[in-house]
N, C-alpha and C positions, 0 to 999 in steps of 0.2 A: 719870873723867877720867884717872886713873892708868893704867888699862888702855889707853885710846886713845893716850896718850903713849908708854907702854911698847911697844905694837905698832908704832907709828911708828918708834921707835928700832931695834927688832928687824928690821923690814923693811929699813931702810936699812943696817944692819950686815951682814945676810946676803945682800944683793943689790946690784946696781948702781943700784937705784932710789933717787932722792933725793926725799923728800917735803917740799915747801916750803909746802904748804897743808894745813890740817887743819880739818875741820868737826866741831864737838862738839854733840851733843844729849843732854845728860846728866841731865835732870830737876833743874835747879838749884833749883826750888821747894822741894825737900825739905831743902835745906841750911840750917843755922842761920846767923846773921849772921857769926859768926867764921869758919866754914868757907867761906862765900861770899866773904868778904874775902880769905882766903888763896888761894882759887881764882882770883879776879880778879888778884891780884898775880902768880901764876904765869903766867897768860895774858898779862899785860902784859909780863913778862920775855921770854916766847916771841916776842911780836910785835916786840919790840925787837931780836931776833936774826935779822931778815930772814925771818921766817916769817909767812905769812898765816893768821890764825886766824879761822874763822867760828863764831859761836855761834848756835844755834837755841834761843830761849828766849822765855818770856812773863813772866819775872820783871822787875818794874819797876825794881828796884835795878840790874840789869844794863843795862837800856835807858838809864838815866840816866848811866851811866859809859862807854858806848861811843860814840865820836865818829861813826864812819861806819856807817850802818845801811841795810839793805834791808828795808823794812817791807811785809809782804804782808797785805792786808785784803780783806774782801768788801764789795761794794756792796749796795744794797737789793735787787738782782736775783739775788744769790748769785754774781756774777762776781768773780773775784780781781782786785785792783788792786795794783800794785807801785809803791812810792815810794822814791826814794833820799834819805836824810837825811845830809848831809855837814856 
């Protein structure tokens, strides 16, 4: 996550591009509870600063704490289904 945030800051600082949306797929399942909590607090702070943060994860603790979700699943025929959870 630090790399993604650092790259975002560098791109904005060295160009006229402003990144207001960030998608993170970081392997949250490998984090211990303390690290996961710290990461969630950082992401909450970022989202409160007018940035849209998208998290790609299967970690149940994250799903429980995120208000707005796009849930992608497969039906019995292997087709993808998308559901908005607000």
